[in-house]
N, C-alpha and C positions, 0 to 999 in steps of 0.2 A: 117724262110724263108731265102733262099739263097740270097746273095747280087745281083746276076744277075737277079733273079726273082723280087726282090724289084725294081730294076732299070726299068725293063720292065713294071711293074705295074704302076710306076710313069709316064713313057712315054705314056702308053696307056691311063691313066686317063687324062693326059694333052691334048692328041689328041681328046678324046671324049668331054672334056670340051670346047675346041676350036671350035668344030663342032656343038655345041648345037644351035638349032634354037632360034630365038627371040621369047620371050613369049608375045603374044598379048592378054593381060588380063587387065580387068578393075575391080577394087573393088569399088563399089558404097559407098556412105556415110553411108547407113544403115548397110551394111555388115562390113565396117571398124569400125564403132562405136560398133557394136555387138562383133567383135573380141577384141577390146580394153576392153570392159566391161567384157568379159570372162577372159581375162588375169588378169585384176585387181581383179576379184572375186577369181581366183585361188591363186594369191599372198596373198590376205587378208585371205583366208582360211588357208593357210600354216602358216602365221604369227599368226593367232588366235590359231592354234594348238600348236605352239611353246610356246606362252605366257601361254596357259592353262597348258602345261606340266611343265613350270617353276613355275607358281603361285600356283598350286594345292598342292605340298608338303609344301610350305611355309605357306599356310593357314592351312594345317593340323597340322603343328608344332605349330602355334599360338593358335589353338584350344586346343591342348594338354596342352600347357603352361597355358592357361586361366583356364581350368578345373582342372589342377593339377594331372591328371591321365595319366598313360602310354598308356592305351588303351581306346577307347570310350566305354561308358557304353552300355550294351546290352538293347534292348527294353524290357519293362515290359509288360507281357501278362495280360489282364484284364479278 
């Protein structure tokens, strides 16, 4: 982007932001608590995924060390 275009874009964005109308909105307690609960749920899901991805290889290595085999034994057909 050319410098003069970037300057024009900044000026235009500033003018549009200065002209924005006042938002007359109210978020009730139910909607607010629901939004907070949703955000907490997403954050906990991401953290659980990260912990699972870190812990799973460690558990697998501990299982291999415990059994003394390089690979897990295949299931036996009866």
